[in-house]
C-alpha positions as a LaTeX table, in Angstrom:
\begin{tabular}{lrrr}
\hline
Residue & $x$ (\AA) & $y$ (\AA) & $z$ (\AA) \\
\hline
Met1 & 26.88 & 121.69 & 113.04 \\
Ala2 & 29.83 & 122.93 & 111.00 \\
Ala3 & 31.78 & 119.78 & 111.86 \\
Asn4 & 28.99 & 117.64 & 110.37 \\
Leu5 & 28.92 & 119.67 & 107.17 \\
Leu6 & 32.59 & 120.42 & 106.61 \\
Arg7 & 34.14 & 117.29 & 108.12 \\
Ser8 & 37.48 & 118.99 & 108.68 \\
Lys9 & 39.72 & 118.77 & 111.69 \\
Arg10 & 39.39 & 122.50 & 112.34 \\
Ala11 & 35.57 & 122.34 & 112.16 \\
Val12 & 35.57 & 119.49 & 114.69 \\
Gln13 & 37.81 & 121.50 & 117.05 \\
Met14 & 35.53 & 124.54 & 116.81 \\
Ser15 & 32.50 & 122.36 & 117.46 \\
Val16 & 34.16 & 120.99 & 120.61 \\
His17 & 34.93 & 124.53 & 121.78 \\
Val18 & 31.32 & 125.58 & 121.27 \\
Val19 & 30.02 & 122.58 & 123.22 \\
Arg20 & 32.47 & 123.28 & 126.05 \\
Ala21 & 31.42 & 126.94 & 126.12 \\
Phe22 & 27.75 & 125.99 & 126.46 \\
Ala23 & 28.58 & 123.45 & 129.16 \\
Arg24 & 30.50 & 126.11 & 131.07 \\
Leu25 & 27.63 & 128.56 & 130.63 \\
Arg26 & 25.23 & 125.98 & 132.04 \\
Glu27 & 27.48 & 125.51 & 135.09 \\
Met28 & 27.61 & 129.27 & 135.64 \\
Val29 & 23.82 & 129.56 & 135.45 \\
Ala30 & 23.44 & 126.70 & 137.93 \\
Ala31 & 25.93 & 128.38 & 140.28 \\
Ser32 & 24.09 & 131.70 & 140.05 \\
Lys33 & 20.79 & 129.93 & 140.83 \\
Glu34 & 22.38 & 128.44 & 143.94 \\
Leu35 & 23.69 & 131.87 & 144.93 \\
Ala36 & 20.26 & 133.43 & 144.36 \\
Lys37 & 18.68 & 130.69 & 146.47 \\
Arg38 & 21.12 & 131.33 & 149.33 \\
Leu39 & 20.55 & 135.09 & 149.13 \\
Asp40 & 16.79 & 134.57 & 149.31 \\
Glu41 & 17.20 & 132.35 & 152.36 \\
Leu42 & 19.46 & 134.90 & 154.04 \\
Glu43 & 17.02 & 137.69 & 153.27 \\
Arg44 & 14.17 & 135.72 & 154.85 \\
Arg45 & 16.16 & 135.12 & 158.03 \\
Val46 & 17.34 & 138.72 & 158.35 \\
Ala47 & 13.92 & 140.26 & 157.65 \\
Asp48 & 12.72 & 139.24 & 161.11 \\
His49 & 15.73 & 140.87 & 162.75 \\
Asp50 & 14.62 & 144.36 & 161.71 \\
Glu51 & 11.56 & 144.16 & 163.94 \\
Asp52 & 13.59 & 142.74 & 166.83 \\
Ile53 & 16.21 & 145.48 & 166.55 \\
Thr54 & 13.49 & 148.15 & 166.42 \\
Gly55 & 12.00 & 146.76 & 169.64 \\
Ile56 & 15.40 & 146.82 & 171.34 \\
Val57 & 16.02 & 150.43 & 170.30 \\
Arg58 & 12.58 & 151.45 & 171.63 \\
Ala59 & 13.29 & 149.76 & 174.96 \\
Ile60 & 16.66 & 151.52 & 175.24 \\
Arg61 & 15.06 & 154.88 & 174.48 \\
Glu62 & 12.41 & 154.30 & 177.15 \\
Leu63 & 15.11 & 153.44 & 179.70 \\
Ala64 & 17.22 & 156.44 & 178.70 \\
Ala65 & 14.34 & 158.94 & 178.86 \\
Pro66 & 14.23 & 161.06 & 182.01 \\
Pro67 & 11.44 & 160.18 & 184.40 \\
Ala68 & 8.27 & 162.20 & 184.21 \\
Pro69 & 8.11 & 164.96 & 186.83 \\
Gly70 & 5.69 & 164.19 & 189.58 \\
Pro71 & 4.68 & 165.48 & 192.94 \\
Gly72 & 7.90 & 164.77 & 194.74 \\
Arg73 & 9.04 & 165.45 & 198.21 \\
Arg74 & 11.03 & 168.61 & 198.72 \\
Ile75 & 14.60 & 168.12 & 199.67 \\
Gly76 & 16.04 & 170.05 & 202.59 \\
Phe77 & 15.00 & 171.22 & 206.03 \\
Val78 & 11.45 & 172.08 & 206.85 \\
Leu79 & 11.03 & 175.06 & 209.18 \\
Gly80 & 8.10 & 175.06 & 211.47 \\
Asp81 & 5.47 & 177.82 & 211.60 \\
\hline
\end{tabular}
């Protein structure tokens, strides 16, 4: 706007700098939107993994747990009456 009012070489240069700054700002906002979009997509894909990992950990704990004591056979020699 200053370039239109003042009509000086310096005012025109400043006007060009302002336009370039806004163009650069627009590019940065577009890039951040793309980044946000990719992060959302990644978050959606990883959210399902939490449940899968929890299931795997439960299965490992079940396998690692000692067996429940039951009526087992005695080990060793049996002496008669």
